[in-house]
C-alpha positions in Angstrom: 0.0 0.0 0.0 1.1 3.5 -0.7 1.7 5.5 2.4 -0.1 8.8 2.3 -0.3 11.4 5.0 -3.7 11.4 6.6 -3.5 15.2 7.1 -2.8 15.6 3.3 -5.7 13.3 2.4 -8.0 15.5 4.6 -6.7 18.8 3.3 -6.8 17.8 -0.4 -10.4 16.4 0.0 -11.6 19.7 1.5 -9.7 22.0 -0.9 -10.9 20.1 -4.0 -14.5 20.0 -2.6 -14.5 16.2 -2.5 -13.0 15.4 -5.9 -9.7 14.2 -4.3 -11.9 12.0 -2.0 -13.2 10.1 -5.1 -9.6 9.8 -6.4 -8.5 8.5 -3.0 -11.2 5.9 -3.0 -10.2 4.7 -6.5 -6.5 4.6 -5.8 -6.9 2.7 -2.5 -9.4 0.3 -4.0 -6.9 -0.7 -6.7 -4.2 -1.2 -4.1 -6.4 -3.2 -1.8 -7.6 -5.4 -4.7 -3.9 -6.1 -5.6 -3.5 -7.4 -2.1 -6.5 -9.7 -2.4 -9.5 -7.6 -1.3 -12.7 -7.9 -3.4 -13.8 -4.3 -3.8 -16.1 -3.9 -6.9 -15.7 -1.2 -9.5 -15.6 2.4 -8.2 -18.3 3.5 -10.6 -20.8 2.3 -8.0 -19.9 5.3 -5.9 -22.0 7.6 -8.0 -25.2 5.5 -7.9 -27.5 6.5 -5.0 -28.1 3.8 -2.4 -25.8 1.3 -4.2 -22.9 3.5 -2.9 -23.7 2.2 0.6 -23.1 -1.3 -0.7 -19.8 -0.2 -2.3 -18.7 1.6 0.8 -19.4 -1.6 2.8 -17.3 -3.7 0.3 -14.5 -1.1 0.5 -14.7 -1.4 4.3 -14.4 -5.1 4.1 -11.3 -4.5 1.9 -9.8 -2.3 4.6 -10.4 -5.1 7.2 -8.8 -7.7 4.8 -5.7 -5.6 4.0 -5.1 -4.4 7.6 -5.6 -8.0 8.8 -8.4 -7.0 11.2 -6.6 -4.1 12.8 -9.5 -2.0 11.6 -12.8 -3.9 11.3 -15.2 -3.5 8.4 -18.0 -2.1 10.7 -15.6 0.4 12.2 -14.3 1.5 8.8 -17.8 1.8 7.4 -19.1 3.9 10.3 -16.0 6.1 10.3 -16.3 6.7 6.5 -20.1 7.2 6.6 -20.3 9.4 9.7 -17.1 11.4 9.5 -16.7 11.7 5.7 -13.3 13.3 4.9 -12.1 13.0 8.5 -13.0 9.3 8.3 -10.9 9.0 5.1 -7.9 10.4 7.0 -8.5 7.9 9.9 -8.8 4.9 7.4 -5.6 6.1 5.6 -3.8 6.1 9.0 -4.9 2.5 9.4 -3.8 1.6 5.8 -0.4 3.1 6.5 0.3 0.3 8.9 0.2 -2.2 5.9 3.7 -3.0 4.6 4.5 -1.3 1.3 5.5 -4.4 -0.5 4.0 -7.8 0.1 6.3 -10.5 -1.1 4.4 -13.1 -3.1 5.4 -16.7 -3.0 6.8 -17.9 -6.3 5.1 -21.0 -7.6 7.4 -23.9 -7.3 8.4 -25.5 -10.5 
């Protein structure tokens, strides 16, 4: 996972009126999916009511990637109730994930 400053995530989301928030969701979704999470396409963010389902799947991805350090329910509530502040909190949790995860090579 790419390490990002939670403060910078918060400031950029506020300054860009939420546009950076969408970019952050897409970038972190891709990184989490590379690590084995099953977060669906980010296009679901823009569909009313379906975006709750997408945010839940994103939160499950956070739980998967952080190996349970931040639970899916906590991540969902933080993102839902605190919005951009929640993004900064989740980013802080994602920063605890090692940058490079070594994959086992298939034995020949």
